[in-house]
BALOBA-1460 file (C-alpha; in Angstrom, 3 decimals):
// residues 299
<rec num="1" residu="m" x="0.000" y="0.000" z="0.000"/>
<rec num="2" residu="s" x="2.877" y="2.380" z="0.765"/>
<rec num="3" residu="q" x="4.152" y="1.786" z="-2.762"/>
<rec num="4" residu="f" x="0.773" y="2.845" z="-4.145"/>
<rec num="5" residu="w" x="0.812" y="6.147" z="-2.245"/>
<rec num="6" residu="q" x="4.377" y="6.816" z="-3.350"/>
<rec num="7" residu="h" x="3.508" y="6.338" z="-7.011"/>
<rec num="8" residu="l" x="0.377" y="8.449" z="-6.549"/>
<rec num="9" residu="a" x="2.398" y="11.319" z="-5.080"/>
<rec num="10" residu="d" x="4.943" y="11.086" z="-7.906"/>
<rec num="11" residu="g" x="2.047" y="11.081" z="-10.382"/>
<rec num="12" residu="v" x="0.579" y="14.276" z="-8.946"/>
<rec num="13" residu="l" x="3.962" y="15.997" z="-9.283"/>
<rec num="14" residu="s" x="4.561" y="14.907" z="-12.880"/>
<rec num="15" residu="g" x="0.897" y="15.623" z="-13.660"/>
<rec num="16" residu="a" x="1.290" y="19.223" z="-12.488"/>
<rec num="17" residu="i" x="4.196" y="19.714" z="-14.917"/>
<rec num="18" residu="i" x="2.252" y="18.061" z="-17.740"/>
<rec num="19" residu="a" x="-0.738" y="20.287" z="-16.949"/>
<rec num="20" residu="l" x="1.307" y="23.477" z="-17.426"/>
<rec num="21" residu="g" x="2.461" y="22.309" z="-20.841"/>
<rec num="22" residu="a" x="-0.991" y="20.986" z="-21.759"/>
<rec num="23" residu="i" x="-2.570" y="24.397" z="-21.124"/>
<rec num="24" residu="g" x="-0.419" y="25.774" z="-23.938"/>
<rec num="25" residu="v" x="-1.569" y="22.943" z="-26.195"/>
<rec num="26" residu="a" x="-5.203" y="23.701" z="-25.280"/>
<rec num="27" residu="l" x="-4.708" y="27.378" z="-26.125"/>
<rec num="28" residu="s" x="-3.197" y="26.420" z="-29.485"/>
<rec num="29" residu="l" x="-6.087" y="24.090" z="-30.291"/>
<rec num="30" residu="s" x="-8.790" y="26.585" z="-29.312"/>
<rec num="31" residu="i" x="-7.378" y="29.925" z="-30.527"/>
<rec num="32" residu="l" x="-4.720" y="29.069" z="-33.103"/>
<rec num="33" residu="r" x="-6.923" y="26.169" z="-34.275"/>
<rec num="34" residu="f" x="-4.241" y="23.660" z="-35.147"/>
<rec num="35" residu="a" x="-2.153" y="21.062" z="-33.322"/>
<rec num="36" residu="n" x="1.266" y="22.595" z="-32.754"/>
<rec num="37" residu="f" x="3.676" y="19.665" z="-32.641"/>
<rec num="38" residu="a" x="6.571" y="22.021" z="-31.929"/>
<rec num="39" residu="h" x="5.118" y="22.828" z="-28.507"/>
<rec num="40" residu="g" x="7.261" y="20.188" z="-26.828"/>
<rec num="41" residu="e" x="10.392" y="21.913" z="-28.101"/>
<rec num="42" residu="l" x="9.258" y="25.125" z="-26.379"/>
<rec num="43" residu="l" x="9.578" y="23.263" z="-23.072"/>
<rec num="44" residu="t" x="13.114" y="22.290" z="-24.001"/>
<rec num="45" residu="v" x="14.018" y="25.806" z="-25.137"/>
<rec num="46" residu="g" x="12.690" y="27.284" z="-21.903"/>
<rec num="47" residu="a" x="14.725" y="24.875" z="-19.793"/>
<rec num="48" residu="y" x="17.935" y="25.566" z="-21.703"/>
<rec num="49" residu="m" x="17.350" y="29.346" z="-21.656"/>
<rec num="50" residu="a" x="17.111" y="29.117" z="-17.860"/>
<rec num="51" residu="l" x="20.307" y="27.052" z="-17.881"/>
<rec num="52" residu="l" x="22.070" y="29.815" z="-19.833"/>
<rec num="53" residu="c" x="20.869" y="32.433" z="-17.356"/>
<rec num="54" residu="v" x="22.093" y="30.297" z="-14.457"/>
<rec num="55" residu="a" x="25.464" y="29.911" z="-16.193"/>
<rec num="56" residu="f" x="25.831" y="33.719" z="-16.254"/>
<rec num="57" residu="v" x="24.468" y="34.704" z="-12.843"/>
<rec num="58" residu="g" x="24.884" y="31.435" z="-10.929"/>
<rec num="59" residu="v" x="22.237" y="29.313" z="-9.281"/>
<rec num="60" residu="g" x="22.845" y="30.986" z="-5.928"/>
<rec num="61" residu="e" x="23.122" y="29.544" z="-2.445"/>
<rec num="62" residu="p" x="20.502" y="26.866" z="-1.771"/>
<rec num="63" residu="i" x="17.345" y="28.212" z="-0.174"/>
<rec num="64" residu="g" x="16.757" y="26.254" z="3.013"/>
<rec num="65" residu="e" x="16.513" y="22.553" z="2.183"/>
<rec num="66" residu="l" x="16.129" y="23.179" z="-1.552"/>
<rec num="67" residu="s" x="18.797" y="22.275" z="-4.084"/>
<rec num="68" residu="f" x="18.734" y="25.699" z="-5.777"/>
<rec num="69" residu="g" x="18.984" y="29.368" z="-4.907"/>
<rec num="70" residu="w" x="17.401" y="32.620" z="-6.031"/>
<rec num="71" residu="g" x="19.469" y="32.586" z="-9.213"/>
<rec num="72" residu="l" x="17.299" y="29.847" z="-10.691"/>
<rec num="73" residu="v" x="14.098" y="31.499" z="-9.456"/>
<rec num="74" residu="v" x="15.039" y="34.724" z="-11.238"/>
<rec num="75" residu="a" x="16.161" y="32.797" z="-14.344"/>
<rec num="76" residu="v" x="12.597" y="31.585" z="-14.929"/>
<rec num="77" residu="i" x="11.552" y="35.111" z="-15.975"/>
<rec num="78" residu="p" x="14.077" y="35.703" z="-18.808"/>
<rec num="79" residu="a" x="13.637" y="32.076" z="-19.872"/>
<rec num="80" residu="g" x="9.902" y="32.661" z="-20.304"/>
<rec num="81" residu="v" x="10.455" y="35.950" z="-22.129"/>
<rec num="82" residu="l" x="13.053" y="34.491" z="-24.506"/>
<rec num="83" residu="t" x="10.908" y="31.438" z="-25.247"/>
<rec num="84" residu="a" x="7.902" y="33.679" z="-25.923"/>
<rec num="85" residu="a" x="10.045" y="35.817" z="-28.244"/>
<rec num="86" residu="l" x="11.120" y="32.696" z="-30.132"/>
<rec num="87" residu="a" x="7.497" y="31.568" z="-30.463"/>
<rec num="88" residu="l" x="6.484" y="34.985" z="-31.821"/>
<rec num="89" residu="l" x="9.390" y="34.966" z="-34.271"/>
<rec num="90" residu="t" x="8.425" y="31.493" z="-35.459"/>
<rec num="91" residu="d" x="4.844" y="32.621" z="-35.932"/>
<rec num="92" residu="r" x="5.957" y="35.642" z="-37.969"/>
<rec num="93" residu="l" x="8.330" y="33.653" z="-40.180"/>
<rec num="94" residu="v" x="6.249" y="30.498" z="-40.671"/>
<rec num="95" residu="y" x="2.680" y="30.301" z="-39.411"/>
<rec num="96" residu="r" x="1.489" y="33.836" z="-40.171"/>
<rec num="97" residu="r" x="2.589" y="33.513" z="-43.785"/>
<rec num="98" residu="l" x="0.629" y="30.267" z="-44.071"/>
<rec num="99" residu="r" x="-2.469" y="31.783" z="-42.425"/>
<rec num="100" residu="r" x="-2.455" y="34.706" z="-44.847"/>
<rec num="101" residu="r" x="-2.404" y="32.233" z="-47.717"/>
<rec num="102" residu="n" x="-5.387" y="30.426" z="-46.152"/>
<rec num="103" residu="a" x="-3.314" y="27.277" z="-45.767"/>
<rec num="104" residu="a" x="-5.145" y="24.168" z="-44.616"/>
<rec num="105" residu="r" x="-4.766" y="23.063" z="-41.011"/>
<rec num="106" residu="l" x="-2.896" y="19.984" z="-42.164"/>
<rec num="107" residu="t" x="-0.309" y="22.263" z="-43.780"/>
<rec num="108" residu="l" x="0.160" y="24.102" z="-40.479"/>
<rec num="109" residu="i" x="0.577" y="20.786" z="-38.677"/>
<rec num="110" residu="f" x="3.256" y="19.629" z="-41.122"/>
<rec num="111" residu="a" x="4.964" y="23.007" z="-40.748"/>
<rec num="112" residu="s" x="5.011" y="22.534" z="-36.961"/>
<rec num="113" residu="f" x="6.741" y="19.174" z="-37.467"/>
<rec num="114" residu="g" x="9.447" y="20.981" z="-39.437"/>
<rec num="115" residu="v" x="9.826" y="23.670" z="-36.781"/>
<rec num="116" residu="s" x="10.071" y="20.940" z="-34.142"/>
<rec num="117" residu="l" x="12.922" y="19.206" z="-35.963"/>
<rec num="118" residu="i" x="14.799" y="22.476" z="-36.491"/>
<rec num="119" residu="l" x="14.527" y="23.537" z="-32.842"/>
<rec num="120" residu="r" x="15.447" y="20.119" z="-31.450"/>
<rec num="121" residu="n" x="18.518" y="19.786" z="-33.625"/>
<rec num="122" residu="a" x="19.552" y="23.391" z="-32.965"/>
<rec num="123" residu="i" x="19.478" y="22.706" z="-29.217"/>
<rec num="124" residu="h" x="21.433" y="19.489" z="-29.737"/>
<rec num="125" residu="l" x="24.013" y="21.351" z="-31.817"/>
<rec num="126" residu="a" x="24.358" y="24.194" z="-29.305"/>
<rec num="127" residu="f" x="24.395" y="22.206" z="-26.052"/>
<rec num="128" residu="g" x="25.317" y="18.662" z="-27.084"/>
<rec num="129" residu="g" x="23.502" y="15.476" z="-26.228"/>
<rec num="130" residu="e" x="24.805" y="14.954" z="-22.700"/>
<rec num="131" residu="p" x="22.411" y="15.570" z="-19.812"/>
<rec num="132" residu="e" x="22.685" y="18.913" z="-18.027"/>
<rec num="133" residu="y" x="21.647" y="19.947" z="-14.524"/>
<rec num="134" residu="f" x="20.637" y="23.266" z="-12.992"/>
<rec num="135" residu="t" x="22.405" y="22.274" z="-9.803"/>
<rec num="136" residu="r" x="24.222" y="19.268" z="-8.433"/>
<rec num="137" residu="e" x="23.387" y="20.020" z="-4.824"/>
<rec num="138" residu="l" x="21.997" y="17.029" z="-2.958"/>
<rec num="139" residu="t" x="18.859" y="17.359" z="-0.855"/>
<rec num="140" residu="i" x="17.388" y="15.097" z="1.767"/>
<rec num="141" residu="a" x="13.928" y="13.708" z="1.132"/>
<rec num="142" residu="v" x="11.249" y="14.208" z="3.757"/>
<rec num="143" residu="r" x="8.491" y="11.787" z="4.635"/>
<rec num="144" residu="l" x="4.919" y="13.009" z="4.686"/>
<rec num="145" residu="l" x="2.275" y="10.449" z="5.672"/>
<rec num="146" residu="g" x="4.698" y="7.722" z="4.703"/>
<rec num="147" residu="v" x="5.399" y="9.228" z="1.261"/>
<rec num="148" residu="r" x="8.958" y="10.192" z="0.334"/>
<rec num="149" residu="v" x="9.030" y="13.679" z="-1.226"/>
<rec num="150" residu="m" x="11.953" y="15.901" z="-2.194"/>
<rec num="151" residu="p" x="11.806" y="19.554" z="-1.054"/>
<rec num="152" residu="d" x="12.157" y="20.706" z="-4.691"/>
<rec num="153" residu="q" x="8.994" y="18.770" z="-5.540"/>
<rec num="154" residu="f" x="6.982" y="20.760" z="-2.998"/>
<rec num="155" residu="v" x="8.091" y="23.986" z="-4.683"/>
<rec num="156" residu="v" x="7.288" y="22.698" z="-8.188"/>
<rec num="157" residu="l" x="3.815" y="21.553" z="-7.158"/>
<rec num="158" residu="g" x="3.048" y="24.754" z="-5.270"/>
<rec num="159" residu="a" x="4.284" y="27.011" z="-8.075"/>
<rec num="160" residu="s" x="2.277" y="25.047" z="-10.640"/>
<rec num="161" residu="l" x="-0.909" y="25.468" z="-8.608"/>
<rec num="162" residu="v" x="-0.314" y="29.212" z="-8.234"/>
<rec num="163" residu="v" x="0.249" y="29.629" z="-11.983"/>
<rec num="164" residu="v" x="-2.888" y="27.638" z="-12.857"/>
<rec num="165" residu="v" x="-5.063" y="29.686" z="-10.488"/>
<rec num="166" residu="a" x="-3.573" y="32.967" z="-11.744"/>
<rec num="167" residu="l" x="-4.175" y="31.954" z="-15.363"/>
<rec num="168" residu="h" x="-7.766" y="30.969" z="-14.582"/>
<rec num="169" residu="l" x="-8.420" y="34.391" z="-13.031"/>
<rec num="170" residu="f" x="-6.715" y="36.095" z="-15.981"/>
<rec num="171" residu="l" x="-8.882" y="34.341" z="-18.570"/>
<rec num="172" residu="k" x="-12.037" y="34.939" z="-16.538"/>
<rec num="173" residu="y" x="-11.661" y="38.586" z="-15.513"/>
<rec num="174" residu="a" x="-8.881" y="40.352" z="-17.476"/>
<rec num="175" residu="t" x="-9.864" y="42.178" z="-20.671"/>
<rec num="176" residu="l" x="-7.235" y="40.350" z="-22.711"/>
<rec num="177" residu="g" x="-8.340" y="37.039" z="-21.232"/>
<rec num="178" residu="l" x="-11.940" y="37.729" z="-22.212"/>
<rec num="179" residu="t" x="-10.919" y="38.626" z="-25.771"/>
<rec num="180" residu="m" x="-8.937" y="35.390" z="-25.967"/>
<rec num="181" residu="r" x="-12.005" y="33.417" z="-24.899"/>
<rec num="182" residu="a" x="-14.145" y="35.280" z="-27.429"/>
<rec num="183" residu="t" x="-11.649" y="34.552" z="-30.202"/>
<rec num="184" residu="a" x="-11.623" y="30.891" z="-29.223"/>
<rec num="185" residu="e" x="-15.409" y="30.776" z="-29.600"/>
<rec num="186" residu="s" x="-15.482" y="32.415" z="-33.039"/>
<rec num="187" residu="p" x="-12.591" y="34.359" z="-34.626"/>
<rec num="188" residu="e" x="-14.882" y="35.775" z="-37.327"/>
<rec num="189" residu="l" x="-17.443" y="37.050" z="-34.833"/>
<rec num="190" residu="a" x="-14.690" y="38.436" z="-32.619"/>
<rec num="191" residu="r" x="-13.236" y="40.350" z="-35.571"/>
<rec num="192" residu="v" x="-16.648" y="41.772" z="-36.466"/>
<rec num="193" residu="n" x="-17.006" y="43.028" z="-32.888"/>
<rec num="194" residu="g" x="-13.764" y="44.989" z="-33.124"/>
<rec num="195" residu="i" x="-11.352" y="42.529" z="-31.498"/>
<rec num="196" residu="d" x="-7.856" y="42.578" z="-32.945"/>
<rec num="197" residu="v" x="-7.554" y="38.847" z="-33.654"/>
<rec num="198" residu="d" x="-3.917" y="39.127" z="-34.776"/>
<rec num="199" residu="r" x="-3.051" y="40.688" z="-31.411"/>
<rec num="200" residu="v" x="-4.888" y="37.901" z="-29.601"/>
<rec num="201" residu="i" x="-2.982" y="35.293" z="-31.623"/>
<rec num="202" residu="a" x="0.326" y="36.945" z="-30.716"/>
<rec num="203" residu="w" x="-0.559" y="36.935" z="-27.014"/>
<rec num="204" residu="t" x="-1.628" y="33.307" z="-27.304"/>
<rec num="205" residu="w" x="1.775" y="32.337" z="-28.672"/>
<rec num="206" residu="a" x="3.539" y="34.321" z="-25.951"/>
<rec num="207" residu="l" x="1.429" y="32.899" z="-23.122"/>
<rec num="208" residu="a" x="1.626" y="29.299" z="-24.337"/>
<rec num="209" residu="a" x="5.404" y="29.597" z="-24.784"/>
<rec num="210" residu="a" x="5.910" y="31.146" z="-21.331"/>
<rec num="211" residu="l" x="3.912" y="28.332" z="-19.711"/>
<rec num="212" residu="a" x="5.904" y="25.777" z="-21.694"/>
<rec num="213" residu="a" x="9.156" y="27.384" z="-20.554"/>
<rec num="214" residu="m" x="8.071" y="27.183" z="-16.917"/>
<rec num="215" residu="a" x="7.074" y="23.538" z="-17.358"/>
<rec num="216" residu="g" x="10.469" y="22.874" z="-18.955"/>
<rec num="217" residu="v" x="12.315" y="24.444" z="-16.022"/>
<rec num="218" residu="f" x="10.266" y="22.414" z="-13.538"/>
<rec num="219" residu="l" x="10.877" y="19.236" z="-15.533"/>
<rec num="220" residu="g" x="14.605" y="19.916" z="-15.751"/>
<rec num="221" residu="l" x="14.737" y="20.628" z="-12.030"/>
<rec num="222" residu="t" x="13.084" y="17.350" z="-11.048"/>
<rec num="223" residu="v" x="14.949" y="15.156" z="-13.569"/>
<rec num="224" residu="q" x="17.577" y="16.472" z="-16.001"/>
<rec num="225" residu="l" x="17.901" y="18.545" z="-19.145"/>
<rec num="226" residu="r" x="18.172" y="16.785" z="-22.505"/>
<rec num="227" residu="p" x="17.473" y="18.018" z="-26.057"/>
<rec num="228" residu="e" x="14.717" y="15.386" z="-26.361"/>
<rec num="229" residu="m" x="12.984" y="16.158" z="-23.047"/>
<rec num="230" residu="g" x="10.140" y="18.173" z="-24.568"/>
<rec num="231" residu="f" x="9.657" y="15.820" z="-27.498"/>
<rec num="232" residu="n" x="9.407" y="12.847" z="-25.137"/>
<rec num="233" residu="l" x="6.665" y="14.641" z="-23.220"/>
<rec num="234" residu="l" x="4.711" y="15.713" z="-26.313"/>
<rec num="235" residu="l" x="2.331" y="12.742" z="-26.409"/>
<rec num="236" residu="a" x="1.507" y="13.234" z="-22.735"/>
<rec num="237" residu="l" x="0.757" y="16.927" z="-23.375"/>
<rec num="238" residu="f" x="-1.652" y="16.201" z="-26.213"/>
<rec num="239" residu="a" x="-3.224" y="13.317" z="-24.317"/>
<rec num="240" residu="a" x="-3.859" y="15.640" z="-21.351"/>
<rec num="241" residu="a" x="-5.329" y="18.402" z="-23.530"/>
<rec num="242" residu="i" x="-7.640" y="16.015" z="-25.404"/>
<rec num="243" residu="l" x="-8.618" y="14.088" z="-22.266"/>
<rec num="244" residu="g" x="-9.835" y="17.290" z="-20.661"/>
<rec num="245" residu="g" x="-11.462" y="18.558" z="-23.838"/>
<rec num="246" residu="a" x="-9.628" y="20.457" z="-26.553"/>
<rec num="247" residu="g" x="-9.607" y="24.154" z="-25.653"/>
<rec num="248" residu="s" x="-10.545" y="23.698" z="-21.982"/>
<rec num="249" residu="m" x="-7.957" y="25.033" z="-19.548"/>
<rec num="250" residu="i" x="-9.502" y="23.293" z="-16.545"/>
<rec num="251" residu="g" x="-9.721" y="20.154" z="-18.667"/>
<rec num="252" residu="a" x="-6.014" y="20.406" z="-19.509"/>
<rec num="253" residu="v" x="-5.162" y="20.610" z="-15.801"/>
<rec num="254" residu="v" x="-7.358" y="17.630" z="-14.919"/>
<rec num="255" residu="g" x="-6.072" y="15.736" z="-17.956"/>
<rec num="256" residu="g" x="-2.473" y="16.438" z="-16.979"/>
<rec num="257" residu="l" x="-3.044" y="15.089" z="-13.478"/>
<rec num="258" residu="l" x="-4.799" y="12.005" z="-14.866"/>
<rec num="259" residu="v" x="-1.964" y="11.289" z="-17.285"/>
<rec num="260" residu="g" x="0.717" y="11.802" z="-14.640"/>
<rec num="261" residu="i" x="-1.024" y="9.647" z="-12.061"/>
<rec num="262" residu="t" x="-1.888" y="6.878" z="-14.515"/>
<rec num="263" residu="e" x="1.663" y="6.793" z="-15.875"/>
<rec num="264" residu="n" x="3.172" y="6.411" z="-12.415"/>
<rec num="265" residu="l" x="0.628" y="3.892" z="-11.150"/>
<rec num="266" residu="s" x="1.069" y="1.785" z="-14.286"/>
<rec num="267" residu="v" x="4.583" y="0.747" z="-13.243"/>
<rec num="268" residu="m" x="2.991" y="-1.313" z="-10.480"/>
<rec num="269" residu="v" x="1.561" y="-3.699" z="-13.081"/>
<rec num="270" residu="i" x="3.726" y="-3.260" z="-16.184"/>
<rec num="271" residu="s" x="7.410" y="-2.675" z="-16.876"/>
<rec num="272" residu="s" x="8.545" y="0.941" z="-16.507"/>
<rec num="273" residu="g" x="9.807" y="0.765" z="-20.084"/>
<rec num="274" residu="y" x="6.197" y="0.797" z="-21.292"/>
<rec num="275" residu="r" x="4.978" y="3.718" z="-19.205"/>
<rec num="276" residu="q" x="5.338" y="6.168" z="-22.108"/>
<rec num="277" residu="a" x="2.674" y="4.157" z="-23.950"/>
<rec num="278" residu="v" x="0.107" y="4.908" z="-21.227"/>
<rec num="279" residu="p" x="-0.819" y="8.401" z="-22.553"/>
<rec num="280" residu="f" x="-1.412" y="6.871" z="-25.990"/>
<rec num="281" residu="v" x="-3.751" y="4.253" z="-24.520"/>
<rec num="282" residu="l" x="-5.633" y="6.947" z="-22.585"/>
<rec num="283" residu="l" x="-5.844" y="9.103" z="-25.705"/>
<rec num="284" residu="v" x="-7.252" y="6.299" z="-27.859"/>
<rec num="285" residu="a" x="-9.762" y="5.315" z="-25.167"/>
<rec num="286" residu="m" x="-10.976" y="8.895" z="-24.772"/>
<rec num="287" residu="l" x="-11.309" y="9.427" z="-28.525"/>
<rec num="288" residu="y" x="-13.340" y="6.225" z="-28.757"/>
<rec num="289" residu="f" x="-15.685" y="6.662" z="-25.795"/>
<rec num="290" residu="r" x="-15.860" y="10.460" z="-25.405"/>
<rec num="291" residu="p" x="-14.287" y="12.286" z="-28.386"/>
<rec num="292" residu="h" x="-15.113" y="15.747" z="-27.000"/>
<rec num="293" residu="g" x="-13.189" y="15.091" z="-23.766"/>
<rec num="294" residu="l" x="-14.186" y="15.347" z="-20.114"/>
<rec num="295" residu="f" x="-14.965" y="19.082" z="-20.180"/>
<rec num="296" residu="g" x="-15.367" y="19.666" z="-23.899"/>
<rec num="297" residu="e" x="-18.656" y="20.400" z="-25.606"/>
<rec num="298" residu="r" x="-20.168" y="18.267" z="-28.319"/>
<rec num="299" residu="s" x="-19.691" y="19.820" z="-31.728"/>
């Protein structure tokens, strides 16, 4: 039984990271209206941008029992900004040109595959294929109700919850958040009502990229940094977004937790080498039994 609770706790942690990345996928599906398969690389870019910042300013003295200092906390901000800038540049050079030519969604999807390959190989060329770490400080795990948890994991989970709540309030009450929701409902109607759809699209790219960067930093902090880290998580991100209902932020959060928990609990009955197939099984099952997702609306 203790093993079950340990895997459950690990699943909640990994699910929180997946949820942050899945929110960006949900925004892309609802507002940009295509599946951006380069989203996983934005996680990787964000993690490596934070690593560059740490290399310049240092990770700082460990905060309490944590393995990192304020240097890494501060590095999250420029990492998010730089990743958002890259996403906006990619949109200007690739996706906007295709949208203006009324390219089919399938064309945009294939273009995102190309962008994904370019970004992944550029990171591999710049940083090499060896794993990197934000810090090599060792921390002592604490036991909470019989579950072994690292202090860094508490911070990652808490920060993820804060970001999700803040984003929910932003989309519900902020003017820009309301325009983003209106554009997701109907871009044509939003444009008729005076909403600058191009501006909304730009903010969508920036917000999705910033969330991906934060998820990448959290992922790199709890495991390690590799050029393939975002690509390996891509299926889980899409599974979470579709499980919750394409375009639903709350659904993406719930879907991320479900994917993370199911992945970690699965190792109790199957080999850990097959755990990456779990999101695919969940995705297929959801598409078969409830294609619109848990919180999605029937079309």
